[in-house]
C-alpha positions as CSV (number, residue, x, y, z in Angstrom):
1,M,-0.2,-0.1,-0.1
2,I,1.2,3.6,-0.8
3,E,1.2,5.3,2.6
4,K,2.2,8.9,1.9
5,A,0.8,11.5,-0.8
6,V,1.9,14.6,-1.4
7,V,-0.2,17.4,-2.9
8,V,1.9,20.2,-4.5
9,G,-0.2,23.6,-4.6
10,G,-3.5,24.6,-2.7
11,G,-6.5,26.5,-4.2
12,T,-9.6,24.7,-5.2
13,A,-7.6,21.9,-7.0
14,G,-5.2,21.2,-4.2
15,W,-7.6,21.2,-1.2
16,M,-10.4,19.3,-3.4
17,A,-7.9,16.4,-4.0
18,A,-6.8,16.5,-0.4
19,A,-10.1,16.5,1.0
20,L,-11.7,13.8,-1.4
21,L,-8.5,11.5,-0.7
22,S,-8.5,11.8,2.9
23,R,-12.3,11.2,3.0
24,I,-11.7,7.9,1.1
25,A,-8.4,6.6,2.3
26,G,-7.6,8.2,5.4
27,P,-6.1,7.8,8.0
28,R,-4.0,5.0,6.5
29,L,-2.9,7.2,3.7
30,R,-1.1,10.0,5.2
31,I,-1.4,13.4,3.0
32,E,0.6,16.5,3.1
33,L,-0.4,19.6,1.1
34,V,2.5,22.1,0.4
35,E,1.8,25.6,-0.6
36,S,2.8,29.1,0.1
37,E,0.4,32.2,0.8
38,R,3.1,34.3,-1.1
39,I,2.4,32.6,-4.4
40,G,-1.3,32.8,-4.1
41,I,-4.0,31.2,-6.5
42,I,-5.7,32.1,-9.5
43,G,-9.2,32.0,-7.8
44,V,-11.7,33.7,-10.1
45,G,-13.6,30.5,-11.1
46,E,-17.0,30.9,-9.7
47,A,-19.3,29.0,-12.0
48,T,-19.9,25.3,-12.0
49,I,-21.8,22.4,-13.8
50,P,-24.2,19.8,-11.8
51,Q,-21.3,17.5,-11.1
52,I,-20.1,19.8,-8.5
53,R,-23.2,18.7,-6.3
54,Y,-21.5,15.3,-5.9
55,I,-18.8,17.2,-3.9
56,C,-21.3,17.9,-1.1
57,D,-22.5,14.2,-1.2
58,A,-19.1,12.7,-1.1
59,L,-17.6,15.0,1.7
60,G,-21.0,14.9,3.9
61,I,-21.8,18.6,3.6
62,P,-25.4,19.6,3.3
63,E,-26.1,21.6,0.1
64,H,-27.6,24.4,1.8
65,E,-24.8,24.5,4.6
66,F,-22.4,24.5,1.5
67,L,-23.8,27.5,-0.4
68,A,-24.1,29.4,2.9
69,R,-20.4,29.1,3.7
70,V,-19.4,30.1,0.2
71,N,-21.6,32.9,-0.8
72,G,-23.4,30.6,-3.2
73,S,-26.5,30.9,-5.7
74,Y,-27.9,28.6,-7.9
75,K,-27.1,28.1,-11.7
76,L,-29.5,26.7,-14.0
77,G,-27.6,27.4,-17.1
78,I,-25.7,30.1,-19.4
79,E,-27.4,32.7,-21.3
80,F,-25.6,33.3,-24.5
81,V,-26.1,36.9,-26.1
82,N,-24.6,38.0,-29.4
83,W,-23.1,34.6,-30.1
84,G,-24.7,33.6,-33.3
85,R,-25.6,37.1,-34.5
86,N,-25.4,40.4,-32.8
87,G,-28.6,40.8,-31.0
88,D,-29.3,36.8,-30.6
89,S,-29.8,35.4,-27.2
90,Y,-30.4,31.8,-26.0
91,I,-29.9,30.0,-23.0
92,H,-28.1,26.5,-22.5
93,T,-29.5,25.0,-19.5
94,F,-28.8,21.9,-17.5
95,G,-32.1,20.4,-18.2
96,D,-34.1,18.6,-21.0
97,T,-36.4,20.5,-23.3
98,G,-40.0,19.2,-23.4
99,R,-40.4,15.4,-23.6
100,R,-40.1,12.7,-26.0
101,L,-43.1,11.8,-28.1
102,G,-43.1,8.0,-28.8
103,I,-39.5,7.4,-30.7
104,L,-39.2,11.0,-31.3
105,D,-36.7,13.4,-29.4
106,F,-38.7,16.5,-28.6
107,H,-36.5,18.5,-30.9
108,Q,-37.8,16.6,-33.8
109,V,-41.4,17.4,-32.7
110,W,-40.1,21.2,-32.5
111,L,-38.5,20.7,-36.1
112,R,-41.7,19.4,-37.6
113,S,-43.6,22.3,-35.9
114,R,-41.2,24.8,-37.5
115,E,-41.9,23.1,-40.9
116,L,-45.5,23.5,-40.5
117,N,-44.8,27.2,-39.2
118,L,-46.4,26.5,-35.9
119,D,-43.2,26.9,-33.8
120,K,-42.4,29.1,-30.9
121,E,-39.2,29.5,-29.2
122,F,-37.5,26.2,-28.5
123,A,-36.4,27.4,-24.9
124,R,-40.4,28.0,-24.3
125,Y,-40.7,24.1,-23.8
126,S,-37.6,24.2,-21.3
127,F,-38.5,24.0,-17.4
128,N,-34.9,25.2,-16.8
129,A,-35.1,28.0,-19.2
130,R,-38.6,29.1,-18.1
131,V,-37.6,29.1,-14.5
132,A,-34.4,30.9,-15.3
133,G,-36.2,33.6,-17.2
134,A,-38.5,34.2,-14.3
135,N,-35.8,34.5,-11.9
136,K,-37.2,31.7,-9.8
137,F,-35.8,28.6,-8.2
138,S,-36.8,25.4,-6.3
139,P,-35.1,21.9,-6.4
140,I,-38.0,20.2,-8.2
141,E,-37.0,16.6,-9.2
142,K,-39.7,15.8,-11.5
143,L,-43.0,17.2,-12.7
144,G,-45.6,14.6,-11.4
145,N,-46.3,11.8,-14.2
146,T,-45.9,14.1,-17.0
147,G,-42.6,12.7,-18.2
148,I,-41.0,16.2,-18.0
149,Y,-37.9,16.3,-15.8
150,G,-37.2,18.6,-13.1
151,I,-34.7,21.2,-12.4
152,G,-30.9,20.5,-13.3
153,Y,-28.8,22.7,-11.5
154,A,-25.1,23.9,-10.4
155,F,-23.8,26.5,-8.1
156,H,-22.0,29.9,-8.5
157,F,-19.8,30.5,-5.4
158,D,-16.8,32.4,-4.4
159,A,-13.7,30.1,-5.3
160,A,-11.5,31.3,-2.3
161,L,-14.2,30.6,0.1
162,V,-14.5,27.0,-1.6
163,A,-10.8,26.5,-1.0
164,R,-11.0,27.6,2.6
165,L,-13.9,25.2,3.4
166,L,-12.2,22.4,1.5
167,R,-9.0,23.0,3.6
168,E,-11.2,22.9,6.9
169,V,-12.5,19.7,5.7
170,A,-9.4,18.3,4.7
171,E,-7.3,19.1,7.9
172,K,-10.2,17.8,10.2
173,Q,-9.7,14.6,8.1
174,G,-5.9,14.6,9.0
175,V,-4.3,16.3,6.1
176,V,-1.2,18.1,7.0
177,R,-0.5,21.6,5.6
178,T,3.0,22.7,5.0
179,E,3.6,26.3,4.4
180,G,6.6,26.9,2.1
181,I,8.1,27.6,-1.5
182,I,9.6,24.6,-3.1
183,E,13.3,25.1,-4.1
184,N,14.2,21.9,-5.5
185,V,12.4,18.5,-6.7
186,A,14.2,15.3,-6.3
187,V,13.9,12.4,-8.8
188,N,14.8,8.8,-8.1
189,P,17.5,8.1,-10.8
190,D,16.7,4.0,-10.8
191,N,12.7,4.7,-12.0
192,G,12.3,8.4,-12.8
193,H,9.8,8.8,-9.8
194,V,9.4,12.0,-7.8
195,S,10.9,11.3,-4.4
196,S,11.0,14.4,-2.5
197,L,10.8,18.3,-2.5
198,T,13.1,20.6,-1.0
199,L,11.7,23.8,0.6
200,Q,13.6,27.2,0.6
201,D,14.3,26.9,4.2
202,G,16.0,23.5,3.8
203,R,12.9,21.3,4.9
204,Q,12.3,18.2,2.9
205,V,8.9,16.6,2.0
206,S,9.1,13.2,0.8
207,G,6.1,10.8,-0.6
208,E,5.4,8.0,-2.8
209,I,2.6,9.6,-4.8
210,F,2.5,13.2,-5.9
211,L,-0.4,15.5,-7.0
212,D,0.6,18.5,-9.1
213,C,-1.8,21.2,-8.3
214,S,0.9,23.9,-8.9
215,G,-1.3,25.8,-11.5
216,F,-0.1,26.8,-15.1
217,R,3.6,26.4,-14.0
218,G,3.2,22.6,-13.9
219,L,6.2,22.3,-11.4
220,L,6.3,18.5,-11.5
221,I,4.6,17.4,-14.5
222,G,6.1,19.8,-16.8
223,E,9.2,21.3,-15.3
224,T,10.5,18.3,-13.5
225,L,9.1,15.3,-15.6
226,G,9.2,17.1,-19.0
227,V,5.5,16.5,-20.0
228,E,5.0,18.8,-22.9
229,H,1.9,20.9,-23.5
230,E,-0.3,20.5,-26.6
231,D,-1.5,23.9,-27.8
232,W,-5.1,24.5,-28.7
233,S,-5.0,28.2,-29.4
234,H,-5.7,27.8,-33.1
235,W,-9.1,26.5,-32.0
236,L,-9.6,28.5,-28.8
237,P,-7.8,31.7,-29.4
238,A,-8.5,33.6,-26.3
239,D,-5.3,34.0,-24.2
240,S,-6.2,36.6,-21.8
241,A,-8.8,37.7,-19.2
242,V,-9.3,40.6,-16.9
243,A,-11.6,40.1,-13.8
244,V,-13.3,42.4,-11.4
245,Q,-16.2,42.1,-8.9
246,C,-18.9,44.7,-8.7
247,E,-22.0,45.4,-6.5
248,N,-25.2,43.1,-6.7
249,A,-27.9,44.0,-9.0
250,A,-31.7,44.5,-7.9
251,E,-32.4,40.8,-8.8
252,L,-30.6,37.6,-8.2
253,A,-30.6,35.8,-11.4
254,P,-30.1,32.1,-11.3
255,Y,-27.8,31.7,-14.3
256,T,-24.7,32.9,-15.7
257,R,-24.4,35.4,-18.7
258,A,-21.8,35.1,-21.5
259,T,-21.9,38.2,-23.7
260,A,-19.9,38.2,-26.8
261,L,-17.7,41.1,-27.4
262,S,-15.5,42.3,-30.3
263,A,-12.8,39.9,-29.6
264,G,-14.0,37.4,-26.9
265,W,-16.8,37.5,-24.4
266,Q,-17.7,38.9,-20.9
267,W,-19.0,36.8,-18.1
268,R,-21.5,37.7,-15.6
269,I,-21.8,35.3,-12.4
270,P,-24.2,36.5,-9.6
271,L,-23.4,35.6,-6.1
272,Q,-25.4,36.4,-3.1
273,H,-23.7,39.8,-2.2
274,R,-21.9,40.7,-5.3
275,I,-21.5,39.9,-9.0
276,G,-18.4,38.3,-10.6
277,N,-17.3,39.7,-14.0
278,G,-14.5,39.1,-16.4
279,H,-13.6,39.6,-20.2
280,V,-11.8,36.9,-21.9
281,Y,-10.3,37.9,-25.2
282,C,-7.6,37.2,-27.6
283,S,-4.8,39.8,-27.3
284,D,-4.0,39.6,-31.0
285,Y,-7.4,41.6,-31.6
286,V,-7.7,43.9,-28.7
287,S,-5.1,45.7,-26.2
288,D,-5.3,44.9,-22.6
289,Q,-6.5,48.6,-21.6
290,D,-9.3,48.4,-24.3
291,A,-10.4,44.9,-22.8
292,A,-10.5,46.4,-19.3
293,D,-12.3,49.6,-20.5
294,M,-15.0,47.1,-22.2
295,L,-15.4,45.2,-19.1
296,L,-15.7,48.2,-16.8
297,A,-18.3,49.7,-19.2
298,N,-20.7,46.8,-19.1
299,L,-20.8,46.1,-15.3
300,D,-24.2,46.2,-13.6
301,A,-23.0,48.3,-10.7
302,A,-19.9,50.2,-9.2
303,P,-16.9,47.9,-9.2
304,T,-15.5,46.8,-5.5
305,T,-12.3,45.3,-6.6
306,E,-9.5,46.5,-9.0
307,P,-9.2,44.6,-12.4
308,R,-7.1,41.8,-12.2
309,Q,-5.2,40.6,-15.3
310,L,-4.8,37.0,-16.2
311,R,-2.9,35.1,-18.9
312,F,-3.4,31.6,-20.2
313,R,-2.7,29.2,-23.0
314,T,-5.6,26.7,-24.1
315,G,-4.6,23.1,-24.5
316,K,-3.7,20.1,-22.5
317,R,-0.5,18.1,-21.3
318,A,0.5,15.1,-23.6
319,S,0.1,12.8,-20.4
320,F,-1.5,13.8,-17.0
321,W,-0.2,10.9,-15.1
322,K,3.4,10.1,-15.6
323,K,5.5,8.1,-13.3
324,N,4.1,8.7,-9.8
325,C,2.9,12.2,-10.6
326,I,-0.8,13.1,-11.2
327,A,-1.5,16.5,-12.7
328,L,-4.8,18.3,-11.6
329,G,-6.2,21.6,-12.4
330,L,-4.2,24.1,-14.4
331,S,-1.1,22.0,-14.4
332,S,-3.0,19.3,-16.4
333,G,-4.4,21.7,-19.0
334,F,-6.7,24.6,-19.5
335,M,-9.9,25.2,-21.6
336,E,-11.2,28.8,-21.1
337,P,-14.3,29.1,-18.7
338,L,-16.9,29.3,-21.2
339,E,-18.7,26.4,-20.2
340,S,-17.6,26.2,-16.5
341,T,-15.6,22.9,-16.9
342,S,-12.3,23.6,-15.0
343,I,-13.7,22.7,-11.6
344,H,-15.3,19.6,-12.9
345,L,-12.1,18.5,-14.6
346,V,-10.3,18.6,-11.2
347,Q,-13.3,16.7,-9.7
348,A,-13.3,14.0,-12.4
349,G,-9.5,13.8,-12.3
350,V,-9.5,12.9,-8.4
351,S,-12.5,10.5,-9.1
352,R,-10.7,8.7,-11.8
353,L,-7.5,8.5,-9.7
354,I,-9.5,7.1,-6.7
355,D,-10.9,4.5,-9.2
356,L,-7.4,3.5,-10.2
357,F,-5.5,4.4,-7.1
358,P,-2.3,2.5,-7.3
359,T,-0.1,0.4,-5.1
360,R,3.6,0.9,-5.1
361,E,3.9,-1.1,-8.3
362,F,2.3,1.8,-10.4
363,T,1.0,-0.6,-13.0
364,R,1.5,0.9,-16.7
365,R,-1.9,-0.4,-17.8
366,D,-3.5,1.6,-15.1
367,I,-1.8,4.6,-15.9
368,D,-2.4,4.4,-19.6
369,E,-6.3,3.9,-18.8
370,Y,-6.4,7.0,-16.7
371,N,-4.6,9.1,-19.4
372,A,-6.8,7.8,-22.2
373,R,-10.0,8.6,-20.2
374,T,-8.7,12.2,-19.3
375,H,-7.7,12.7,-22.7
376,F,-11.3,11.9,-23.8
377,D,-12.8,14.2,-21.5
378,Y,-10.6,17.1,-22.7
379,D,-11.2,16.5,-26.3
380,T,-15.0,16.2,-26.2
381,I,-15.2,19.3,-24.0
382,R,-12.8,21.1,-26.5
383,D,-15.1,20.2,-29.3
384,F,-18.1,21.5,-27.3
385,L,-16.3,24.9,-26.6
386,I,-15.2,25.4,-30.2
387,L,-18.8,24.8,-31.5
388,H,-19.7,28.1,-29.7
389,Y,-17.0,30.1,-31.5
390,H,-17.1,28.5,-35.1
391,A,-21.0,28.6,-35.3
392,N,-21.4,32.3,-35.5
393,Q,-22.6,34.3,-38.4
394,R,-20.9,37.7,-37.3
395,D,-19.1,39.7,-39.8
396,D,-18.4,42.7,-37.7
397,T,-14.9,42.0,-36.4
398,E,-11.7,40.2,-37.6
399,F,-11.9,37.6,-34.5
400,W,-15.3,36.4,-35.2
401,R,-14.6,36.0,-39.0
402,Y,-11.6,34.0,-38.0
403,C,-13.5,31.8,-35.9
404,A,-16.1,31.4,-38.2
405,N,-13.7,30.3,-41.0
406,M,-11.0,28.3,-38.9
407,S,-10.6,24.8,-39.4
408,I,-12.2,22.6,-36.8
409,P,-11.5,18.9,-35.5
410,D,-12.9,16.2,-37.8
411,S,-14.7,15.0,-34.6
412,L,-16.6,18.3,-34.3
413,K,-17.2,18.5,-38.1
414,D,-18.9,15.1,-38.3
415,K,-21.3,15.9,-35.7
416,I,-22.2,19.2,-37.2
417,E,-22.8,17.4,-40.5
418,L,-24.9,14.7,-39.1
419,W,-26.9,17.3,-37.4
420,Q,-27.4,19.6,-40.2
421,G,-29.5,16.7,-42.3
422,H,-32.2,15.7,-40.2
423,G,-31.3,16.9,-36.7
424,R,-29.6,13.4,-35.6
425,F,-27.1,13.4,-32.9
426,Y,-25.2,10.5,-31.1
427,R,-23.5,10.9,-27.9
428,N,-21.0,8.6,-26.5
429,D,-22.1,7.9,-22.9
430,L,-18.9,8.9,-21.4
431,E,-19.1,12.3,-22.9
432,L,-19.5,15.2,-20.5
433,F,-22.3,17.3,-22.4
434,T,-25.5,15.5,-23.0
435,S,-27.5,15.5,-26.3
436,A,-29.8,18.2,-24.7
437,S,-26.8,20.5,-24.4
438,W,-25.7,19.9,-28.0
439,V,-29.0,20.7,-29.1
440,Q,-29.5,23.9,-27.2
441,V,-26.4,25.3,-28.6
442,F,-26.9,24.1,-32.2
443,L,-30.4,25.7,-32.4
444,G,-29.2,28.8,-30.3
445,Q,-26.6,29.4,-32.7
446,N,-28.7,29.1,-35.8
447,I,-27.5,25.6,-37.1
448,V,-31.0,24.4,-37.8
449,P,-31.3,21.1,-39.7
450,R,-32.6,21.2,-43.3
451,D,-35.3,18.8,-42.3
452,C,-36.6,16.7,-39.5
453,H,-36.8,13.0,-38.6
454,G,-38.7,11.1,-41.3
455,I,-41.3,9.7,-38.8
456,A,-41.9,13.1,-37.5
457,K,-43.5,13.9,-40.9
458,V,-46.8,12.0,-39.7
459,L,-47.6,14.5,-37.0
460,T,-50.5,16.4,-38.1
461,P,-50.7,20.4,-37.4
462,Q,-53.4,19.5,-34.7
463,Q,-51.3,16.7,-32.9
464,I,-48.3,19.2,-32.7
465,E,-50.5,22.0,-31.3
466,D,-52.1,20.0,-28.7
467,Y,-49.0,18.2,-27.7
468,M,-46.7,21.3,-27.3
469,G,-49.5,23.6,-26.2
470,N,-50.1,20.9,-23.3
471,I,-46.3,21.5,-22.0
472,D,-46.4,25.2,-22.8
473,D,-49.4,25.4,-20.4
474,Y,-48.3,23.3,-17.9
475,L,-44.9,25.0,-17.5
476,T,-46.6,28.1,-17.2
477,K,-48.5,27.0,-14.2
478,V,-45.6,25.4,-12.5
479,V,-43.4,28.3,-12.8
480,A,-45.9,30.6,-11.4
481,K,-46.1,29.0,-8.1
482,M,-42.4,28.8,-7.6
483,P,-40.5,31.0,-5.0
484,T,-37.8,33.7,-6.7
485,H,-34.4,32.7,-6.4
486,A,-33.7,35.3,-4.0
487,E,-36.5,34.2,-1.8
488,Y,-35.4,30.7,-1.6
489,I,-31.9,31.6,-0.7
490,E,-33.0,33.7,2.0
491,K,-35.0,30.9,3.6
492,N,-32.5,28.0,3.0
493,C,-28.9,29.2,2.6
494,R,-28.2,32.8,3.3
495,Y,-24.5,33.5,3.1
496,R,-22.8,33.6,6.7
497,H,-20.2,36.0,6.9
498,E,-17.2,34.4,8.5
499,T,-13.9,35.8,9.5
């Protein structure tokens, strides 16, 4: 059995790994986390996807308690503004739209209604979208016996508060925190494994397995073990961001907003007592100063922090696990925050490590399996993100013209071509984003199939009107009875300021 694990770096990635591993394997597995307050963390990630809720379950933290500790709010999806054409708006939610009719997915029924000139907005038949549009929330699991699924949701939160909470949990479970800056990394000459770290003050930290959560630097996986970084900037060209917090708005929205600007996009993430904002952009097309000015000009209220500049490079490591080192978080790769996948990739990486946790033998086949599955995660998420950029009809700036005309991976091209014919989409069960997600983005960005499913042709205008009208009417009644997002939070998980 491996008896000592060392986590290099704190923040959300490091403390999540330490908390989950100590929960599963402690106290037999000793865990030491090395970080330095002098280095700090990125700490601007505030939006998540529904899998974040598994963290609460795994660590035994009630959901309402979690949100109260981290200034959290609920997220039903992401509203995309100006991504297809200027003036367009759609929402990618975490729920399904409508319900199946026999063998037909709902979007096929909607495509048939469009053919008959009976269609309304696709999102009108989405429970999540209707709730989000009304600024309401309640964790409804299903809508009676209608066959319509309930709310799918994730969280918005303060990443620094999350790291603090995860640290508290981890230390209660026996994780030892060591403050210090790493001066040197020793490698065993016989097998190439990382053997120990030497801190600036001369202390040594040894272990049998090392988790590299050192951020973009990749101290162990990159600088020490030499694993190269695969560059995706030709597909995901944004390389910079500027972030700022501002005062809260009048209404607490239960969704993130992503507004396309001239050379990138702006995020808006509402927490209970403030709004997180940022401008993700490509520095080849806009200067840092102009990017910051655009961000500040589009805030809901007065800024409460100074703008913070960030640099990044999209892509992934050639391997995520090498020898006895596993890279998690930014050290493993980075895809910009458009669909809030960064924290999920940490969570997925830790979960996969737990599934394949080694003995001192470090079996080659286990390492290969970990790497293959992690590559699959990165590659399929990458394609989904590229879709947002590539599927634009804007001709107003050089940046958007580049994105519309750039070459794309064959895996994405195949999905688009299949969809364009008759609205067909096949999802590998291991893919993160569901068919419902792809359909919402396809239609939201004006990739409408030329025709519907052949069997949908049997539906008459009256059948369409009755079927879709019943869904519309039912959702209207349910949403009307729900509490507002702010009311639900005030009653169940109001933020507790802690020092």
